[in-house]
mmJSON file of the N, C-alpha and C atoms, coordinates in Angstrom:
{"data_MODEL":{"atom_site":{
"group_PDB":["ATOM","ATOM","ATOM","ATOM","ATOM","ATOM","ATOM","ATOM","ATOM","ATOM","ATOM","ATOM","ATOM","ATOM","ATOM","ATOM","ATOM","ATOM","ATOM","ATOM","ATOM","ATOM","ATOM","ATOM","ATOM","ATOM","ATOM","ATOM","ATOM","ATOM","ATOM","ATOM","ATOM","ATOM","ATOM","ATOM","ATOM","ATOM","ATOM","ATOM","ATOM","ATOM","ATOM","ATOM","ATOM","ATOM","ATOM","ATOM","ATOM","ATOM","ATOM","ATOM","ATOM","ATOM","ATOM","ATOM","ATOM","ATOM","ATOM","ATOM","ATOM","ATOM","ATOM","ATOM","ATOM","ATOM","ATOM","ATOM","ATOM","ATOM","ATOM","ATOM","ATOM","ATOM","ATOM","ATOM","ATOM","ATOM","ATOM","ATOM","ATOM","ATOM","ATOM","ATOM","ATOM","ATOM","ATOM","ATOM","ATOM","ATOM","ATOM","ATOM","ATOM","ATOM","ATOM","ATOM","ATOM","ATOM","ATOM","ATOM","ATOM","ATOM","ATOM","ATOM","ATOM","ATOM","ATOM","ATOM","ATOM","ATOM","ATOM","ATOM","ATOM","ATOM","ATOM","ATOM","ATOM","ATOM","ATOM","ATOM","ATOM","ATOM","ATOM","ATOM","ATOM","ATOM","ATOM","ATOM","ATOM","ATOM","ATOM","ATOM","ATOM","ATOM","ATOM","ATOM","ATOM","ATOM","ATOM","ATOM","ATOM","ATOM","ATOM","ATOM","ATOM","ATOM","ATOM","ATOM","ATOM","ATOM","ATOM","ATOM","ATOM"],
"id":[1,2,3,4,5,6,7,8,9,10,11,12,13,14,15,16,17,18,19,20,21,22,23,24,25,26,27,28,29,30,31,32,33,34,35,36,37,38,39,40,41,42,43,44,45,46,47,48,49,50,51,52,53,54,55,56,57,58,59,60,61,62,63,64,65,66,67,68,69,70,71,72,73,74,75,76,77,78,79,80,81,82,83,84,85,86,87,88,89,90,91,92,93,94,95,96,97,98,99,100,101,102,103,104,105,106,107,108,109,110,111,112,113,114,115,116,117,118,119,120,121,122,123,124,125,126,127,128,129,130,131,132,133,134,135,136,137,138,139,140,141,142,143,144,145,146,147,148,149,150,151,152,153],
"type_symbol":["N","C","C","N","C","C","N","C","C","N","C","C","N","C","C","N","C","C","N","C","C","N","C","C","N","C","C","N","C","C","N","C","C","N","C","C","N","C","C","N","C","C","N","C","C","N","C","C","N","C","C","N","C","C","N","C","C","N","C","C","N","C","C","N","C","C","N","C","C","N","C","C","N","C","C","N","C","C","N","C","C","N","C","C","N","C","C","N","C","C","N","C","C","N","C","C","N","C","C","N","C","C","N","C","C","N","C","C","N","C","C","N","C","C","N","C","C","N","C","C","N","C","C","N","C","C","N","C","C","N","C","C","N","C","C","N","C","C","N","C","C","N","C","C","N","C","C","N","C","C","N","C","C"],
"label_atom_id":["N","CA","C","N","CA","C","N","CA","C","N","CA","C","N","CA","C","N","CA","C","N","CA","C","N","CA","C","N","CA","C","N","CA","C","N","CA","C","N","CA","C","N","CA","C","N","CA","C","N","CA","C","N","CA","C","N","CA","C","N","CA","C","N","CA","C","N","CA","C","N","CA","C","N","CA","C","N","CA","C","N","CA","C","N","CA","C","N","CA","C","N","CA","C","N","CA","C","N","CA","C","N","CA","C","N","CA","C","N","CA","C","N","CA","C","N","CA","C","N","CA","C","N","CA","C","N","CA","C","N","CA","C","N","CA","C","N","CA","C","N","CA","C","N","CA","C","N","CA","C","N","CA","C","N","CA","C","N","CA","C","N","CA","C","N","CA","C","N","CA","C","N","CA","C","N","CA","C"],
"label_alt_id":[null,null,null,null,null,null,null,null,null,null,null,null,null,null,null,null,null,null,null,null,null,null,null,null,null,null,null,null,null,null,null,null,null,null,null,null,null,null,null,null,null,null,null,null,null,null,null,null,null,null,null,null,null,null,null,null,null,null,null,null,null,null,null,null,null,null,null,null,null,null,null,null,null,null,null,null,null,null,null,null,null,null,null,null,null,null,null,null,null,null,null,null,null,null,null,null,null,null,null,null,null,null,null,null,null,null,null,null,null,null,null,null,null,null,null,null,null,null,null,null,null,null,null,null,null,null,null,null,null,null,null,null,null,null,null,null,null,null,null,null,null,null,null,null,null,null,null,null,null,null,null,null,null],
"label_comp_id":["ILE","ILE","ILE","LYS","LYS","LYS","LEU","LEU","LEU","ILE","ILE","ILE","ALA","ALA","ALA","GLN","GLN","GLN","GLY","GLY","GLY","ASN","ASN","ASN","ASN","ASN","ASN","THR","THR","THR","GLN","GLN","GLN","LEU","LEU","LEU","GLN","GLN","GLN","ASN","ASN","ASN","LYS","LYS","LYS","VAL","VAL","VAL","LEU","LEU","LEU","ASN","ASN","ASN","SER","SER","SER","ILE","ILE","ILE","MET","MET","MET","PRO","PRO","PRO","THR","THR","THR","PHE","PHE","PHE","GLN","GLN","GLN","VAL","VAL","VAL","PHE","PHE","PHE","GLU","GLU","GLU","SER","SER","SER","ILE","ILE","ILE","ASN","ASN","ASN","ASP","ASP","ASP","GLN","GLN","GLN","ILE","ILE","ILE","ASP","ASP","ASP","LYS","LYS","LYS","ALA","ALA","ALA","ILE","ILE","ILE","THR","THR","THR","PRO","PRO","PRO","LEU","LEU","LEU","GLN","GLN","GLN","ILE","ILE","ILE","PRO","PRO","PRO","LEU","LEU","LEU","TYR","TYR","TYR","GLN","GLN","GLN","GLN","GLN","GLN","LEU","LEU","LEU","THR","THR","THR","PRO","PRO","PRO"],
"label_asym_id":["A","A","A","A","A","A","A","A","A","A","A","A","A","A","A","A","A","A","A","A","A","A","A","A","A","A","A","A","A","A","A","A","A","A","A","A","A","A","A","A","A","A","A","A","A","A","A","A","A","A","A","A","A","A","A","A","A","A","A","A","A","A","A","A","A","A","A","A","A","A","A","A","A","A","A","A","A","A","A","A","A","A","A","A","A","A","A","A","A","A","A","A","A","A","A","A","A","A","A","A","A","A","A","A","A","A","A","A","A","A","A","A","A","A","A","A","A","A","A","A","A","A","A","A","A","A","A","A","A","A","A","A","A","A","A","A","A","A","A","A","A","A","A","A","A","A","A","A","A","A","A","A","A"],
"label_entity_id":["1","1","1","1","1","1","1","1","1","1","1","1","1","1","1","1","1","1","1","1","1","1","1","1","1","1","1","1","1","1","1","1","1","1","1","1","1","1","1","1","1","1","1","1","1","1","1","1","1","1","1","1","1","1","1","1","1","1","1","1","1","1","1","1","1","1","1","1","1","1","1","1","1","1","1","1","1","1","1","1","1","1","1","1","1","1","1","1","1","1","1","1","1","1","1","1","1","1","1","1","1","1","1","1","1","1","1","1","1","1","1","1","1","1","1","1","1","1","1","1","1","1","1","1","1","1","1","1","1","1","1","1","1","1","1","1","1","1","1","1","1","1","1","1","1","1","1","1","1","1","1","1","1"],
"label_seq_id":[1,1,1,2,2,2,3,3,3,4,4,4,5,5,5,6,6,6,7,7,7,8,8,8,9,9,9,10,10,10,11,11,11,12,12,12,13,13,13,14,14,14,15,15,15,16,16,16,17,17,17,18,18,18,19,19,19,20,20,20,21,21,21,22,22,22,23,23,23,24,24,24,25,25,25,26,26,26,27,27,27,28,28,28,29,29,29,30,30,30,31,31,31,32,32,32,33,33,33,34,34,34,35,35,35,36,36,36,37,37,37,38,38,38,39,39,39,40,40,40,41,41,41,42,42,42,43,43,43,44,44,44,45,45,45,46,46,46,47,47,47,48,48,48,49,49,49,50,50,50,51,51,51],
"pdbx_PDB_ins_code":[null,null,null,null,null,null,null,null,null,null,null,null,null,null,null,null,null,null,null,null,null,null,null,null,null,null,null,null,null,null,null,null,null,null,null,null,null,null,null,null,null,null,null,null,null,null,null,null,null,null,null,null,null,null,null,null,null,null,null,null,null,null,null,null,null,null,null,null,null,null,null,null,null,null,null,null,null,null,null,null,null,null,null,null,null,null,null,null,null,null,null,null,null,null,null,null,null,null,null,null,null,null,null,null,null,null,null,null,null,null,null,null,null,null,null,null,null,null,null,null,null,null,null,null,null,null,null,null,null,null,null,null,null,null,null,null,null,null,null,null,null,null,null,null,null,null,null,null,null,null,null,null,null],
"Cartn_x":[80.677,81.782,82.071,82.402,82.883,81.987,80.786,80.175,79.85,80.001,80.101,81.69,82.316,84.212,84.038,83.517,83.436,82.353,81.313,80.491,81.258,81.653,82.721,83.768,84.587,85.768,85.357,83.749,83.019,82.66,82.297,82.179,83.559,84.798,85.56,85.964,85.541,86.669,85.709,84.077,83.944,84.032,84.527,84.786,86.022,87.223,87.83,88.143,87.201,86.561,85.714,85.385,84.56,85.589,87.047,87.218,88.876,88.93,89.589,89.545,88.052,87.343,87.913,87.308,87.676,88.506,89.851,91.139,91.094,90.557,91.33,89.677,89.083,88.361,89.012,89.808,90.745,91.569,92.177,93.306,93.122,91.632,91.074,91.322,90.742,89.947,91.515,91.944,93.914,94.362,94.548,94.874,93.734,92.136,91.634,92.327,92.142,93.384,94.537,95.529,96.628,96.702,95.625,96.244,94.997,93.821,93.584,94.248,95.369,96.529,97.74,98.198,99.449,98.527,96.941,96.846,97.685,97.162,97.434,98.513,99.772,100.929,102.057,100.842,101.667,101.375,100.216,100.11,101.22,101.628,102.527,103.799,104.715,105.392,105.013,104.473,104.634,105.065,103.727,104.722,105.834,106.19,107.781,108.548,108.806,109.358,109.426,107.611,107.695,108.326,109.142,109.905,108.381],
"Cartn_y":[114.944,115.085,113.549,112.507,111.599,110.356,110.965,109.877,110.973,112.052,112.406,112.082,111.882,111.847,110.667,109.565,108.272,108.18,108.759,108.705,109.487,110.757,111.353,110.032,109.559,107.97,107.081,107.305,105.554,106.245,107.562,107.913,108.017,108.41,108.864,107.066,106.073,104.522,104.805,104.647,103.842,104.974,106.115,106.336,106.598,105.916,105.259,103.408,102.975,101.402,101.646,102.281,102.565,102.866,103.524,103.935,103.093,102.099,100.383,99.873,100.051,98.12,97.788,98.709,98.587,98.387,99.045,98.856,96.761,96.735,94.878,93.868,95.109,93.726,93.447,94.749,94.349,93.469,93.488,93.143,91.395,91.019,90.572,89.261,90.184,89.231,88.825,89.842,90.093,88.417,88.504,86.877,85.835,86.171,84.471,83.989,85.491,84.588,84.623,84.695,84.11,82.987,82.778,81.253,80.35,80.561,79.664,79.603,80.873,80.642,79.439,79.931,78.775,77.386,77.504,76.281,74.978,75.159,74.089,73.834,75.424,75.204,73.888,74.403,73.673,71.924,71.538,70.288,69.242,69.727,69.249,68.808,70.139,70.725,69.325,69.569,69.071,67.57,66.774,65.487,65.485,66.028,66.097,66.259,66.541,66.664,65.819,65.299,63.691,62.712,61.943,60.518,59.913],
"Cartn_z":[110.156,109.516,108.978,109.468,109.503,108.137,108.353,107.431,106.301,106.384,104.849,103.689,105.119,104.644,103.926,104.543,104.171,103.067,102.781,101.582,100.519,100.758,99.905,98.953,99.949,99.676,98.881,99.037,98.297,97.137,96.959,95.621,95.056,95.642,94.717,93.548,95.208,94.87,93.954,93.405,92.631,91.244,91.63,89.832,89.482,90.241,90.206,89.709,90.382,89.8,88.365,88.391,87.442,85.575,86.556,84.73,84.846,86.018,86.005,85.306,86.076,85.407,83.891,82.939,81.656,81.15,81.76,81.288,81.916,83.202,83.433,81.943,82.081,81.372,79.552,78.842,78.01,77.927,79.488,79.61,79.921,80.16,80.212,79.437,78.141,77.192,76.291,76.836,75.808,76.696,77.729,78.032,78.116,77.396,77.238,75.873,74.468,73.632,73.25,74.477,74.907,74.965,76.028,76.544,75.384,74.855,73.773,72.529,72.108,70.843,71.511,72.825,73.402,73.941,74.261,74.752,73.609,72.435,71.5,70.724,71.537,71.086,72.506,73.379,74.458,75.08,73.712,74.043,74.003,72.132,71.628,71.571,72.237,73.006,74.201,74.975,76.483,76.036,75.29,74.414,74.785,72.908,72.641,73.679,74.435,75.967,77.037,76.778,77.879,77.263,78.424,77.123,77.117],
"occupancy":[1.0,1.0,1.0,1.0,1.0,1.0,1.0,1.0,1.0,1.0,1.0,1.0,1.0,1.0,1.0,1.0,1.0,1.0,1.0,1.0,1.0,1.0,1.0,1.0,1.0,1.0,1.0,1.0,1.0,1.0,1.0,1.0,1.0,1.0,1.0,1.0,1.0,1.0,1.0,1.0,1.0,1.0,1.0,1.0,1.0,1.0,1.0,1.0,1.0,1.0,1.0,1.0,1.0,1.0,1.0,1.0,1.0,1.0,1.0,1.0,1.0,1.0,1.0,1.0,1.0,1.0,1.0,1.0,1.0,1.0,1.0,1.0,1.0,1.0,1.0,1.0,1.0,1.0,1.0,1.0,1.0,1.0,1.0,1.0,1.0,1.0,1.0,1.0,1.0,1.0,1.0,1.0,1.0,1.0,1.0,1.0,1.0,1.0,1.0,1.0,1.0,1.0,1.0,1.0,1.0,1.0,1.0,1.0,1.0,1.0,1.0,1.0,1.0,1.0,1.0,1.0,1.0,1.0,1.0,1.0,1.0,1.0,1.0,1.0,1.0,1.0,1.0,1.0,1.0,1.0,1.0,1.0,1.0,1.0,1.0,1.0,1.0,1.0,1.0,1.0,1.0,1.0,1.0,1.0,1.0,1.0,1.0,1.0,1.0,1.0,1.0,1.0,1.0],
"B_iso_or_equiv":[0.0,0.0,0.0,0.0,0.0,0.0,0.0,0.0,0.0,0.0,0.0,0.0,0.0,0.0,0.0,0.0,0.0,0.0,0.0,0.0,0.0,0.0,0.0,0.0,0.0,0.0,0.0,0.0,0.0,0.0,0.0,0.0,0.0,0.0,0.0,0.0,0.0,0.0,0.0,0.0,0.0,0.0,0.0,0.0,0.0,0.0,0.0,0.0,0.0,0.0,0.0,0.0,0.0,0.0,0.0,0.0,0.0,0.0,0.0,0.0,0.0,0.0,0.0,0.0,0.0,0.0,0.0,0.0,0.0,0.0,0.0,0.0,0.0,0.0,0.0,0.0,0.0,0.0,0.0,0.0,0.0,0.0,0.0,0.0,0.0,0.0,0.0,0.0,0.0,0.0,0.0,0.0,0.0,0.0,0.0,0.0,0.0,0.0,0.0,0.0,0.0,0.0,0.0,0.0,0.0,0.0,0.0,0.0,0.0,0.0,0.0,0.0,0.0,0.0,0.0,0.0,0.0,0.0,0.0,0.0,0.0,0.0,0.0,0.0,0.0,0.0,0.0,0.0,0.0,0.0,0.0,0.0,0.0,0.0,0.0,0.0,0.0,0.0,0.0,0.0,0.0,0.0,0.0,0.0,0.0,0.0,0.0,0.0,0.0,0.0,0.0,0.0,0.0],
"pdbx_formal_charge":[null,null,null,null,null,null,null,null,null,null,null,null,null,null,null,null,null,null,null,null,null,null,null,null,null,null,null,null,null,null,null,null,null,null,null,null,null,null,null,null,null,null,null,null,null,null,null,null,null,null,null,null,null,null,null,null,null,null,null,null,null,null,null,null,null,null,null,null,null,null,null,null,null,null,null,null,null,null,null,null,null,null,null,null,null,null,null,null,null,null,null,null,null,null,null,null,null,null,null,null,null,null,null,null,null,null,null,null,null,null,null,null,null,null,null,null,null,null,null,null,null,null,null,null,null,null,null,null,null,null,null,null,null,null,null,null,null,null,null,null,null,null,null,null,null,null,null,null,null,null,null,null,null],
"auth_seq_id":[1,1,1,2,2,2,3,3,3,4,4,4,5,5,5,6,6,6,7,7,7,8,8,8,9,9,9,10,10,10,11,11,11,12,12,12,13,13,13,14,14,14,15,15,15,16,16,16,17,17,17,18,18,18,19,19,19,20,20,20,21,21,21,22,22,22,23,23,23,24,24,24,25,25,25,26,26,26,27,27,27,28,28,28,29,29,29,30,30,30,31,31,31,32,32,32,33,33,33,34,34,34,35,35,35,36,36,36,37,37,37,38,38,38,39,39,39,40,40,40,41,41,41,42,42,42,43,43,43,44,44,44,45,45,45,46,46,46,47,47,47,48,48,48,49,49,49,50,50,50,51,51,51],
"auth_comp_id":["ILE","ILE","ILE","LYS","LYS","LYS","LEU","LEU","LEU","ILE","ILE","ILE","ALA","ALA","ALA","GLN","GLN","GLN","GLY","GLY","GLY","ASN","ASN","ASN","ASN","ASN","ASN","THR","THR","THR","GLN","GLN","GLN","LEU","LEU","LEU","GLN","GLN","GLN","ASN","ASN","ASN","LYS","LYS","LYS","VAL","VAL","VAL","LEU","LEU","LEU","ASN","ASN","ASN","SER","SER","SER","ILE","ILE","ILE","MET","MET","MET","PRO","PRO","PRO","THR","THR","THR","PHE","PHE","PHE","GLN","GLN","GLN","VAL","VAL","VAL","PHE","PHE","PHE","GLU","GLU","GLU","SER","SER","SER","ILE","ILE","ILE","ASN","ASN","ASN","ASP","ASP","ASP","GLN","GLN","GLN","ILE","ILE","ILE","ASP","ASP","ASP","LYS","LYS","LYS","ALA","ALA","ALA","ILE","ILE","ILE","THR","THR","THR","PRO","PRO","PRO","LEU","LEU","LEU","GLN","GLN","GLN","ILE","ILE","ILE","PRO","PRO","PRO","LEU","LEU","LEU","TYR","TYR","TYR","GLN","GLN","GLN","GLN","GLN","GLN","LEU","LEU","LEU","THR","THR","THR","PRO","PRO","PRO"],
"auth_asym_id":["A","A","A","A","A","A","A","A","A","A","A","A","A","A","A","A","A","A","A","A","A","A","A","A","A","A","A","A","A","A","A","A","A","A","A","A","A","A","A","A","A","A","A","A","A","A","A","A","A","A","A","A","A","A","A","A","A","A","A","A","A","A","A","A","A","A","A","A","A","A","A","A","A","A","A","A","A","A","A","A","A","A","A","A","A","A","A","A","A","A","A","A","A","A","A","A","A","A","A","A","A","A","A","A","A","A","A","A","A","A","A","A","A","A","A","A","A","A","A","A","A","A","A","A","A","A","A","A","A","A","A","A","A","A","A","A","A","A","A","A","A","A","A","A","A","A","A","A","A","A","A","A","A"],
"auth_atom_id":["N","CA","C","N","CA","C","N","CA","C","N","CA","C","N","CA","C","N","CA","C","N","CA","C","N","CA","C","N","CA","C","N","CA","C","N","CA","C","N","CA","C","N","CA","C","N","CA","C","N","CA","C","N","CA","C","N","CA","C","N","CA","C","N","CA","C","N","CA","C","N","CA","C","N","CA","C","N","CA","C","N","CA","C","N","CA","C","N","CA","C","N","CA","C","N","CA","C","N","CA","C","N","CA","C","N","CA","C","N","CA","C","N","CA","C","N","CA","C","N","CA","C","N","CA","C","N","CA","C","N","CA","C","N","CA","C","N","CA","C","N","CA","C","N","CA","C","N","CA","C","N","CA","C","N","CA","C","N","CA","C","N","CA","C","N","CA","C","N","CA","C","N","CA","C","N","CA","C"],
"pdbx_PDB_model_num":[1,1,1,1,1,1,1,1,1,1,1,1,1,1,1,1,1,1,1,1,1,1,1,1,1,1,1,1,1,1,1,1,1,1,1,1,1,1,1,1,1,1,1,1,1,1,1,1,1,1,1,1,1,1,1,1,1,1,1,1,1,1,1,1,1,1,1,1,1,1,1,1,1,1,1,1,1,1,1,1,1,1,1,1,1,1,1,1,1,1,1,1,1,1,1,1,1,1,1,1,1,1,1,1,1,1,1,1,1,1,1,1,1,1,1,1,1,1,1,1,1,1,1,1,1,1,1,1,1,1,1,1,1,1,1,1,1,1,1,1,1,1,1,1,1,1,1,1,1,1,1,1,1]
}}}
């Protein structure tokens, strides 16, 4: 009985992971785009702040 429960649990976890992963990938790509957009802005700002 425990083995069956664990097997079902694994399937459930896989289903949950599979449904969540695309969302994470979207967030990661948005994060990458934000980083690419911000990095060029940060450098001049940092140079201005440094005496």
